[in-house]
Jmol script that loads the backbone (N, CA, C; Angstrom):
load data "model"
ATOM      1  N   MET A   1      -5.456  13.525 -37.994  1.00  0.00           N
ATOM      2  CA  MET A   1      -6.570  13.179 -38.855  1.00  0.00           C
ATOM      3  C   MET A   1      -6.874  14.355 -39.776  1.00  0.00           C
ATOM      4  N   LYS A   2      -6.736  14.148 -41.042  1.00  0.00           N
ATOM      5  CA  LYS A   2      -7.026  15.175 -42.034  1.00  0.00           C
ATOM      6  C   LYS A   2      -8.504  15.106 -42.407  1.00  0.00           C
ATOM      7  N   LEU A   3      -9.164  16.244 -42.396  1.00  0.00           N
ATOM      8  CA  LEU A   3     -10.590  16.307 -42.711  1.00  0.00           C
ATOM      9  C   LEU A   3     -10.783  16.532 -44.206  1.00  0.00           C
ATOM     10  N   ASN A   4     -11.749  15.805 -44.791  1.00  0.00           N
ATOM     11  CA  ASN A   4     -12.087  16.078 -46.186  1.00  0.00           C
ATOM     12  C   ASN A   4     -13.166  17.167 -46.229  1.00  0.00           C
ATOM     13  N   LYS A   5     -13.594  17.539 -47.421  1.00  0.00           N
ATOM     14  CA  LYS A   5     -14.535  18.656 -47.567  1.00  0.00           C
ATOM     15  C   LYS A   5     -15.882  18.399 -46.894  1.00  0.00           C
ATOM     16  N   SER A   6     -16.419  17.197 -47.032  1.00  0.00           N
ATOM     17  CA  SER A   6     -17.724  16.911 -46.439  1.00  0.00           C
ATOM     18  C   SER A   6     -17.639  16.884 -44.913  1.00  0.00           C
ATOM     19  N   GLN A   7     -16.543  16.379 -44.365  1.00  0.00           N
ATOM     20  CA  GLN A   7     -16.372  16.376 -42.914  1.00  0.00           C
ATOM     21  C   GLN A   7     -16.217  17.797 -42.394  1.00  0.00           C
ATOM     22  N   ASN A   8     -15.473  18.611 -43.109  1.00  0.00           N
ATOM     23  CA  ASN A   8     -15.295  20.001 -42.717  1.00  0.00           C
ATOM     24  C   ASN A   8     -16.630  20.750 -42.765  1.00  0.00           C
ATOM     25  N   ARG A   9     -17.421  20.495 -43.792  1.00  0.00           N
ATOM     26  CA  ARG A   9     -18.739  21.123 -43.916  1.00  0.00           C
ATOM     27  C   ARG A   9     -19.642  20.709 -42.758  1.00  0.00           C
ATOM     28  N   TYR A  10     -19.597  19.442 -42.392  1.00  0.00           N
ATOM     29  CA  TYR A  10     -20.403  18.941 -41.275  1.00  0.00           C
ATOM     30  C   TYR A  10     -19.993  19.634 -39.970  1.00  0.00           C
ATOM     31  N   LEU A  11     -18.698  19.750 -39.735  1.00  0.00           N
ATOM     32  CA  LEU A  11     -18.218  20.398 -38.510  1.00  0.00           C
ATOM     33  C   LEU A  11     -18.553  21.888 -38.490  1.00  0.00           C
ATOM     34  N   ARG A  12     -18.509  22.542 -39.655  1.00  0.00           N
ATOM     35  CA  ARG A  12     -18.910  23.949 -39.718  1.00  0.00           C
ATOM     36  C   ARG A  12     -20.365  24.117 -39.294  1.00  0.00           C
ATOM     37  N   GLY A  13     -21.213  23.165 -39.698  1.00  0.00           N
ATOM     38  CA  GLY A  13     -22.613  23.216 -39.288  1.00  0.00           C
ATOM     39  C   GLY A  13     -22.779  23.062 -37.788  1.00  0.00           C
ATOM     40  N   LEU A  14     -21.960  22.216 -37.182  1.00  0.00           N
ATOM     41  CA  LEU A  14     -22.020  22.043 -35.733  1.00  0.00           C
ATOM     42  C   LEU A  14     -21.508  23.274 -34.986  1.00  0.00           C
ATOM     43  N   CYS A  15     -20.635  24.028 -35.612  1.00  0.00           N
ATOM     44  CA  CYS A  15     -20.044  25.204 -34.967  1.00  0.00           C
ATOM     45  C   CYS A  15     -21.050  26.337 -34.769  1.00  0.00           C
ATOM     46  N   HIS A  16     -22.079  26.377 -35.577  1.00  0.00           N
ATOM     47  CA  HIS A  16     -23.022  27.501 -35.503  1.00  0.00           C
ATOM     48  C   HIS A  16     -23.621  27.670 -34.121  1.00  0.00           C
ATOM     49  N   LYS A  17     -23.970  26.584 -33.478  1.00  0.00           N
ATOM     50  CA  LYS A  17     -24.647  26.690 -32.182  1.00  0.00           C
ATOM     51  C   LYS A  17     -23.690  26.820 -31.000  1.00  0.00           C
ATOM     52  N   LEU A  18     -22.394  26.721 -31.239  1.00  0.00           N
ATOM     53  CA  LEU A  18     -21.413  26.829 -30.157  1.00  0.00           C
ATOM     54  C   LEU A  18     -21.209  28.280 -29.746  1.00  0.00           C
ATOM     55  N   THR A  19     -20.857  28.457 -28.482  1.00  0.00           N
ATOM     56  CA  THR A  19     -20.449  29.766 -28.002  1.00  0.00           C
ATOM     57  C   THR A  19     -18.941  29.727 -27.757  1.00  0.00           C
ATOM     58  N   PRO A  20     -18.252  30.838 -27.902  1.00  0.00           N
ATOM     59  CA  PRO A  20     -16.804  30.837 -27.688  1.00  0.00           C
ATOM     60  C   PRO A  20     -16.449  30.432 -26.259  1.00  0.00           C
ATOM     61  N   VAL A  21     -15.498  29.510 -26.122  1.00  0.00           N
ATOM     62  CA  VAL A  21     -15.085  29.038 -24.803  1.00  0.00           C
ATOM     63  C   VAL A  21     -13.789  29.699 -24.345  1.00  0.00           C
ATOM     64  N   VAL A  22     -13.032  30.257 -25.283  1.00  0.00           N
ATOM     65  CA  VAL A  22     -11.770  30.924 -24.963  1.00  0.00           C
ATOM     66  C   VAL A  22     -11.708  32.216 -25.756  1.00  0.00           C
ATOM     67  N   MET A  23     -11.171  33.272 -25.114  1.00  0.00           N
ATOM     68  CA  MET A  23     -10.983  34.530 -25.825  1.00  0.00           C
ATOM     69  C   MET A  23      -9.512  34.931 -25.722  1.00  0.00           C
ATOM     70  N   VAL A  24      -8.921  35.219 -26.872  1.00  0.00           N
ATOM     71  CA  VAL A  24      -7.550  35.706 -26.942  1.00  0.00           C
ATOM     72  C   VAL A  24      -7.645  37.207 -27.178  1.00  0.00           C
ATOM     73  N   ALA A  25      -7.062  37.988 -26.264  1.00  0.00           N
ATOM     74  CA  ALA A  25      -7.207  39.447 -26.365  1.00  0.00           C
ATOM     75  C   ALA A  25      -5.850  40.131 -26.310  1.00  0.00           C
ATOM     76  N   ASP A  26      -5.765  41.211 -25.578  1.00  0.00           N
ATOM     77  CA  ASP A  26      -4.601  42.087 -25.565  1.00  0.00           C
ATOM     78  C   ASP A  26      -3.297  41.388 -25.176  1.00  0.00           C
ATOM     79  N   LYS A  27      -3.353  40.479 -24.232  1.00  0.00           N
ATOM     80  CA  LYS A  27      -2.128  39.823 -23.760  1.00  0.00           C
ATOM     81  C   LYS A  27      -1.673  38.700 -24.670  1.00  0.00           C
ATOM     82  N   GLY A  28      -2.464  38.371 -25.676  1.00  0.00           N
ATOM     83  CA  GLY A  28      -2.066  37.391 -26.679  1.00  0.00           C
ATOM     84  C   GLY A  28      -2.132  35.955 -26.182  1.00  0.00           C
ATOM     85  N   LEU A  29      -1.362  35.098 -26.828  1.00  0.00           N
ATOM     86  CA  LEU A  29      -1.354  33.666 -26.511  1.00  0.00           C
ATOM     87  C   LEU A  29      -0.314  33.384 -25.438  1.00  0.00           C
ATOM     88  N   ASN A  30      -0.679  33.621 -24.203  1.00  0.00           N
ATOM     89  CA  ASN A  30       0.237  33.271 -23.128  1.00  0.00           C
ATOM     90  C   ASN A  30      -0.002  31.821 -22.710  1.00  0.00           C
ATOM     91  N   ASP A  31       0.750  31.351 -21.745  1.00  0.00           N
ATOM     92  CA  ASP A  31       0.664  29.950 -21.336  1.00  0.00           C
ATOM     93  C   ASP A  31      -0.715  29.584 -20.790  1.00  0.00           C
ATOM     94  N   ASN A  32      -1.349  30.499 -20.073  1.00  0.00           N
ATOM     95  CA  ASN A  32      -2.671  30.214 -19.515  1.00  0.00           C
ATOM     96  C   ASN A  32      -3.725  30.035 -20.606  1.00  0.00           C
ATOM     97  N   VAL A  33      -3.671  30.882 -21.611  1.00  0.00           N
ATOM     98  CA  VAL A  33      -4.636  30.787 -22.709  1.00  0.00           C
ATOM     99  C   VAL A  33      -4.423  29.488 -23.486  1.00  0.00           C
ATOM    100  N   MET A  34      -3.173  29.146 -23.752  1.00  0.00           N
ATOM    101  CA  MET A  34      -2.883  27.897 -24.461  1.00  0.00           C
ATOM    102  C   MET A  34      -3.342  26.684 -23.649  1.00  0.00           C
ATOM    103  N   ALA A  35      -3.179  26.744 -22.330  1.00  0.00           N
ATOM    104  CA  ALA A  35      -3.638  25.646 -21.477  1.00  0.00           C
ATOM    105  C   ALA A  35      -5.152  25.506 -21.530  1.00  0.00           C
ATOM    106  N   GLU A  36      -5.866  26.622 -21.560  1.00  0.00           N
ATOM    107  CA  GLU A  36      -7.330  26.576 -21.659  1.00  0.00           C
ATOM    108  C   GLU A  36      -7.779  26.017 -22.997  1.00  0.00           C
ATOM    109  N   ILE A  37      -7.091  26.384 -24.065  1.00  0.00           N
ATOM    110  CA  ILE A  37      -7.423  25.849 -25.391  1.00  0.00           C
ATOM    111  C   ILE A  37      -7.187  24.341 -25.409  1.00  0.00           C
ATOM    112  N   GLU A  38      -6.067  23.893 -24.840  1.00  0.00           N
ATOM    113  CA  GLU A  38      -5.768  22.458 -24.758  1.00  0.00           C
ATOM    114  C   GLU A  38      -6.858  21.711 -23.991  1.00  0.00           C
ATOM    115  N   LEU A  39      -7.251  22.246 -22.843  1.00  0.00           N
ATOM    116  CA  LEU A  39      -8.303  21.601 -22.042  1.00  0.00           C
ATOM    117  C   LEU A  39      -9.625  21.544 -22.789  1.00  0.00           C
ATOM    118  N   ALA A  40      -9.979  22.641 -23.430  1.00  0.00           N
ATOM    119  CA  ALA A  40     -11.243  22.685 -24.162  1.00  0.00           C
ATOM    120  C   ALA A  40     -11.242  21.693 -25.322  1.00  0.00           C
ATOM    121  N   LEU A  41     -10.124  21.611 -26.047  1.00  0.00           N
ATOM    122  CA  LEU A  41     -10.047  20.656 -27.152  1.00  0.00           C
ATOM    123  C   LEU A  41     -10.101  19.220 -26.653  1.00  0.00           C
ATOM    124  N   GLU A  42      -9.449  18.964 -25.543  1.00  0.00           N
ATOM    125  CA  GLU A  42      -9.455  17.613 -24.987  1.00  0.00           C
ATOM    126  C   GLU A  42     -10.855  17.196 -24.545  1.00  0.00           C
ATOM    127  N   HIS A  43     -11.569  18.134 -23.966  1.00  0.00           N
ATOM    128  CA  HIS A  43     -12.892  17.802 -23.439  1.00  0.00           C
ATOM    129  C   HIS A  43     -13.982  17.837 -24.505  1.00  0.00           C
ATOM    130  N   HIS A  44     -13.970  18.854 -25.373  1.00  0.00           N
ATOM    131  CA  HIS A  44     -15.069  19.049 -26.323  1.00  0.00           C
ATOM    132  C   HIS A  44     -14.770  18.579 -27.740  1.00  0.00           C
ATOM    133  N   GLU A  45     -13.535  18.529 -28.137  1.00  0.00           N
ATOM    134  CA  GLU A  45     -13.069  18.210 -29.496  1.00  0.00           C
ATOM    135  C   GLU A  45     -13.328  19.345 -30.483  1.00  0.00           C
ATOM    136  N   LEU A  46     -14.489  19.927 -30.477  1.00  0.00           N
ATOM    137  CA  LEU A  46     -14.843  21.011 -31.391  1.00  0.00           C
ATOM    138  C   LEU A  46     -15.122  22.253 -30.551  1.00  0.00           C
ATOM    139  N   ILE A  47     -14.319  23.298 -30.742  1.00  0.00           N
ATOM    140  CA  ILE A  47     -14.479  24.498 -29.929  1.00  0.00           C
ATOM    141  C   ILE A  47     -14.520  25.738 -30.810  1.00  0.00           C
ATOM    142  N   LYS A  48     -15.078  26.789 -30.240  1.00  0.00           N
ATOM    143  CA  LYS A  48     -15.103  28.091 -30.897  1.00  0.00           C
ATOM    144  C   LYS A  48     -14.318  29.040 -29.999  1.00  0.00           C
ATOM    145  N   ILE A  49     -13.406  29.794 -30.604  1.00  0.00           N
ATOM    146  CA  ILE A  49     -12.637  30.768 -29.846  1.00  0.00           C
ATOM    147  C   ILE A  49     -12.802  32.147 -30.466  1.00  0.00           C
ATOM    148  N   LYS A  50     -12.640  33.170 -29.633  1.00  0.00           N
ATOM    149  CA  LYS A  50     -12.742  34.551 -30.102  1.00  0.00           C
ATOM    150  C   LYS A  50     -11.352  35.167 -30.059  1.00  0.00           C
ATOM    151  N   LEU A  51     -10.954  35.756 -31.159  1.00  0.00           N
ATOM    152  CA  LEU A  51      -9.631  36.363 -31.298  1.00  0.00           C
ATOM    153  C   LEU A  51      -9.791  37.865 -31.468  1.00  0.00           C
ATOM    154  N   ARG A  52      -9.385  38.630 -30.451  1.00  0.00           N
ATOM    155  CA  ARG A  52      -9.539  40.079 -30.468  1.00  0.00           C
ATOM    156  C   ARG A  52      -8.220  40.730 -30.882  1.00  0.00           C
ATOM    157  N   GLY A  53      -8.096  41.007 -32.153  1.00  0.00           N
ATOM    158  CA  GLY A  53      -6.889  41.650 -32.666  1.00  0.00           C
ATOM    159  C   GLY A  53      -7.078  41.976 -34.129  1.00  0.00           C
ATOM    160  N   ASP A  54      -6.054  42.568 -34.744  1.00  0.00           N
ATOM    161  CA  ASP A  54      -6.163  42.852 -36.169  1.00  0.00           C
ATOM    162  C   ASP A  54      -5.970  41.562 -36.972  1.00  0.00           C
ATOM    163  N   LYS A  55      -6.207  41.645 -38.258  1.00  0.00           N
ATOM    164  CA  LYS A  55      -6.247  40.449 -39.098  1.00  0.00           C
ATOM    165  C   LYS A  55      -4.928  39.681 -39.105  1.00  0.00           C
ATOM    166  N   THR A  56      -3.824  40.370 -39.250  1.00  0.00           N
ATOM    167  CA  THR A  56      -2.537  39.667 -39.289  1.00  0.00           C
ATOM    168  C   THR A  56      -2.227  39.021 -37.948  1.00  0.00           C
ATOM    169  N   GLN A  57      -2.580  39.692 -36.860  1.00  0.00           N
ATOM    170  CA  GLN A  57      -2.366  39.115 -35.530  1.00  0.00           C
ATOM    171  C   GLN A  57      -3.214  37.864 -35.331  1.00  0.00           C
ATOM    172  N   ARG A  58      -4.470  37.914 -35.782  1.00  0.00           N
ATOM    173  CA  ARG A  58      -5.349  36.748 -35.654  1.00  0.00           C
ATOM    174  C   ARG A  58      -4.805  35.566 -36.448  1.00  0.00           C
ATOM    175  N   GLU A  59      -4.298  35.819 -37.650  1.00  0.00           N
ATOM    176  CA  GLU A  59      -3.732  34.744 -38.473  1.00  0.00           C
ATOM    177  C   GLU A  59      -2.510  34.130 -37.803  1.00  0.00           C
ATOM    178  N   GLN A  60      -1.667  34.966 -37.214  1.00  0.00           N
ATOM    179  CA  GLN A  60      -0.494  34.454 -36.500  1.00  0.00           C
ATOM    180  C   GLN A  60      -0.909  33.607 -35.305  1.00  0.00           C
ATOM    181  N   TRP A  61      -1.912  34.062 -34.563  1.00  0.00           N
ATOM    182  CA  TRP A  61      -2.391  33.299 -33.405  1.00  0.00           C
ATOM    183  C   TRP A  61      -2.933  31.948 -33.839  1.00  0.00           C
ATOM    184  N   LEU A  62      -3.695  31.928 -34.930  1.00  0.00           N
ATOM    185  CA  LEU A  62      -4.256  30.660 -35.407  1.00  0.00           C
ATOM    186  C   LEU A  62      -3.165  29.700 -35.865  1.00  0.00           C
ATOM    187  N   GLN A  63      -2.138  30.209 -36.504  1.00  0.00           N
ATOM    188  CA  GLN A  63      -1.021  29.349 -36.908  1.00  0.00           C
ATOM    189  C   GLN A  63      -0.305  28.782 -35.684  1.00  0.00           C
ATOM    190  N   THR A  64      -0.119  29.600 -34.666  1.00  0.00           N
ATOM    191  CA  THR A  64       0.533  29.135 -33.440  1.00  0.00           C
ATOM    192  C   THR A  64      -0.311  28.084 -32.745  1.00  0.00           C
ATOM    193  N   ILE A  65      -1.611  28.299 -32.668  1.00  0.00           N
ATOM    194  CA  ILE A  65      -2.507  27.325 -32.045  1.00  0.00           C
ATOM    195  C   ILE A  65      -2.490  26.021 -32.831  1.00  0.00           C
ATOM    196  N   ASP A  66      -2.511  26.125 -34.152  1.00  0.00           N
ATOM    197  CA  ASP A  66      -2.493  24.941 -35.010  1.00  0.00           C
ATOM    198  C   ASP A  66      -1.240  24.103 -34.763  1.00  0.00           C
ATOM    199  N   LYS A  67      -0.089  24.751 -34.693  1.00  0.00           N
ATOM    200  CA  LYS A  67       1.168  24.041 -34.486  1.00  0.00           C
ATOM    201  C   LYS A  67       1.284  23.484 -33.066  1.00  0.00           C
ATOM    202  N   THR A  68       0.934  24.282 -32.083  1.00  0.00           N
ATOM    203  CA  THR A  68       1.121  23.892 -30.688  1.00  0.00           C
ATOM    204  C   THR A  68       0.122  22.837 -30.242  1.00  0.00           C
ATOM    205  N   CYS A  69      -1.139  23.016 -30.595  1.00  0.00           N
ATOM    206  CA  CYS A  69      -2.201  22.130 -30.108  1.00  0.00           C
ATOM    207  C   CYS A  69      -2.511  20.984 -31.062  1.00  0.00           C
ATOM    208  N   ASN A  70      -1.931  21.019 -32.253  1.00  0.00           N
ATOM    209  CA  ASN A  70      -2.213  20.000 -33.258  1.00  0.00           C
ATOM    210  C   ASN A  70      -3.711  19.945 -33.580  1.00  0.00           C
ATOM    211  N   ALA A  71      -4.314  21.118 -33.649  1.00  0.00           N
ATOM    212  CA  ALA A  71      -5.739  21.235 -33.953  1.00  0.00           C
ATOM    213  C   ALA A  71      -5.912  21.699 -35.392  1.00  0.00           C
ATOM    214  N   GLN A  72      -7.042  21.354 -35.965  1.00  0.00           N
ATOM    215  CA  GLN A  72      -7.334  21.756 -37.333  1.00  0.00           C
ATOM    216  C   GLN A  72      -8.341  22.894 -37.329  1.00  0.00           C
ATOM    217  N   LEU A  73      -8.064  23.882 -38.147  1.00  0.00           N
ATOM    218  CA  LEU A  73      -8.973  25.004 -38.296  1.00  0.00           C
ATOM    219  C   LEU A  73     -10.147  24.561 -39.152  1.00  0.00           C
ATOM    220  N   VAL A  74     -11.347  24.640 -38.599  1.00  0.00           N
ATOM    221  CA  VAL A  74     -12.555  24.267 -39.330  1.00  0.00           C
ATOM    222  C   VAL A  74     -13.102  25.472 -40.070  1.00  0.00           C
ATOM    223  N   GLN A  75     -13.116  26.623 -39.374  1.00  0.00           N
ATOM    224  CA  GLN A  75     -13.699  27.822 -39.967  1.00  0.00           C
ATOM    225  C   GLN A  75     -13.153  29.042 -39.239  1.00  0.00           C
ATOM    226  N   SER A  76     -12.962  30.109 -39.968  1.00  0.00           N
ATOM    227  CA  SER A  76     -12.543  31.370 -39.377  1.00  0.00           C
ATOM    228  C   SER A  76     -13.305  32.491 -40.069  1.00  0.00           C
ATOM    229  N   ILE A  77     -14.141  33.167 -39.302  1.00  0.00           N
ATOM    230  CA  ILE A  77     -14.919  34.279 -39.837  1.00  0.00           C
ATOM    231  C   ILE A  77     -14.709  35.467 -38.907  1.00  0.00           C
ATOM    232  N   GLY A  78     -14.060  36.492 -39.406  1.00  0.00           N
ATOM    233  CA  GLY A  78     -13.807  37.673 -38.590  1.00  0.00           C
ATOM    234  C   GLY A  78     -12.977  37.336 -37.368  1.00  0.00           C
ATOM    235  N   GLN A  79     -13.521  37.621 -36.201  1.00  0.00           N
ATOM    236  CA  GLN A  79     -12.807  37.401 -34.954  1.00  0.00           C
ATOM    237  C   GLN A  79     -13.139  36.069 -34.294  1.00  0.00           C
ATOM    238  N   VAL A  80     -13.857  35.217 -34.976  1.00  0.00           N
ATOM    239  CA  VAL A  80     -14.263  33.929 -34.403  1.00  0.00           C
ATOM    240  C   VAL A  80     -13.679  32.802 -35.249  1.00  0.00           C
ATOM    241  N   ALA A  81     -13.122  31.804 -34.565  1.00  0.00           N
ATOM    242  CA  ALA A  81     -12.558  30.645 -35.254  1.00  0.00           C
ATOM    243  C   ALA A  81     -13.032  29.373 -34.574  1.00  0.00           C
ATOM    244  N   CYS A  82     -13.220  28.329 -35.359  1.00  0.00           N
ATOM    245  CA  CYS A  82     -13.603  27.020 -34.834  1.00  0.00           C
ATOM    246  C   CYS A  82     -12.456  26.047 -35.083  1.00  0.00           C
ATOM    247  N   LEU A  83     -12.118  25.293 -34.048  1.00  0.00           N
ATOM    248  CA  LEU A  83     -11.020  24.343 -34.119  1.00  0.00           C
ATOM    249  C   LEU A  83     -11.512  22.952 -33.759  1.00  0.00           C
ATOM    250  N   PHE A  84     -10.875  21.946 -34.348  1.00  0.00           N
ATOM    251  CA  PHE A  84     -11.225  20.556 -34.076  1.00  0.00           C
ATOM    252  C   PHE A  84      -9.967  19.740 -33.845  1.00  0.00           C
ATOM    253  N   ARG A  85     -10.029  18.901 -32.823  1.00  0.00           N
ATOM    254  CA  ARG A  85      -8.979  17.918 -32.591  1.00  0.00           C
ATOM    255  C   ARG A  85      -9.633  16.678 -31.988  1.00  0.00           C
ATOM    256  N   ARG A  86      -9.464  15.548 -32.657  1.00  0.00           N
ATOM    257  CA  ARG A  86     -10.058  14.280 -32.221  1.00  0.00           C
ATOM    258  C   ARG A  86      -9.404  13.814 -30.916  1.00  0.00           C
ATOM    259  N   ASN A  87     -10.225  13.408 -29.952  1.00  0.00           N
ATOM    260  CA  ASN A  87      -9.749  12.800 -28.718  1.00  0.00           C
ATOM    261  C   ASN A  87      -9.733  11.292 -28.938  1.00  0.00           C
ATOM    262  N   PRO A  88      -8.552  10.655 -29.004  1.00  0.00           N
ATOM    263  CA  PRO A  88      -8.496   9.231 -29.323  1.00  0.00           C
ATOM    264  C   PRO A  88      -9.098   8.337 -28.242  1.00  0.00           C
ATOM    265  N   ASP A  89      -9.097   8.800 -26.990  1.00  0.00           N
ATOM    266  CA  ASP A  89      -9.621   7.992 -25.895  1.00  0.00           C
ATOM    267  C   ASP A  89     -11.141   8.038 -25.794  1.00  0.00           C
ATOM    268  N   ARG A  90     -11.673   9.241 -25.893  1.00  0.00           N
ATOM    269  CA  ARG A  90     -13.125   9.414 -25.785  1.00  0.00           C
ATOM    270  C   ARG A  90     -13.638  10.345 -26.873  1.00  0.00           C
ATOM    271  N   PRO A  91     -13.875   9.828 -28.080  1.00  0.00           N
ATOM    272  CA  PRO A  91     -14.401  10.700 -29.140  1.00  0.00           C
ATOM    273  C   PRO A  91     -15.827  11.145 -28.810  1.00  0.00           C
ATOM    274  N   ARG A  92     -16.097  12.431 -28.995  1.00  0.00           N
ATOM    275  CA  ARG A  92     -17.403  12.996 -28.668  1.00  0.00           C
ATOM    276  C   ARG A  92     -18.203  13.384 -29.912  1.00  0.00           C
ATOM    277  N   VAL A  93     -17.512  13.789 -30.954  1.00  0.00           N
ATOM    278  CA  VAL A  93     -18.179  14.247 -32.170  1.00  0.00           C
ATOM    279  C   VAL A  93     -18.136  13.125 -33.210  1.00  0.00           C
ATOM    280  N   ALA A  94     -19.316  12.726 -33.661  1.00  0.00           N
ATOM    281  CA  ALA A  94     -19.398  11.706 -34.700  1.00  0.00           C
ATOM    282  C   ALA A  94     -19.223  12.383 -36.051  1.00  0.00           C
ATOM    283  N   ILE A  95     -18.181  11.996 -36.756  1.00  0.00           N
ATOM    284  CA  ILE A  95     -17.889  12.596 -38.061  1.00  0.00           C
ATOM    285  C   ILE A  95     -18.247  11.608 -39.150  1.00  0.00           C
ATOM    286  N   PRO A  96     -19.000  12.047 -40.166  1.00  0.00           N
ATOM    287  CA  PRO A  96     -19.321  11.132 -41.275  1.00  0.00           C
ATOM    288  C   PRO A  96     -18.068  10.750 -42.055  1.00  0.00           C
ATOM    289  N   VAL A  97     -18.097   9.572 -42.617  1.00  0.00           N
ATOM    290  CA  VAL A  97     -16.933   9.086 -43.380  1.00  0.00           C
ATOM    291  C   VAL A  97     -16.957   9.576 -44.752  1.00  0.00           C
TER     292      VAL A  97
END
end "model"
wireframe off; spacefill off
backbone 0.3
color backbone group
């Protein structure tokens, strides 16, 4: 599902009150971290993650997460990123059309 500008803006507003559920740090994106991101996306649909690394490393991690989890980047500010992936069985976030 591709998000348009108004949907992305709406999701960015919802991200403000979220707390990070996953933190990627020194050990990088190992299998355990990817599994936690998958679980969080499946359960919450919209998640905030904290990426502890330099800028190029954070960008690489986000690209890997995007490809592996099929999640869309909603917002990335500094070391915090918000991701969205629709759960087809049980949608939790109502997105405007």
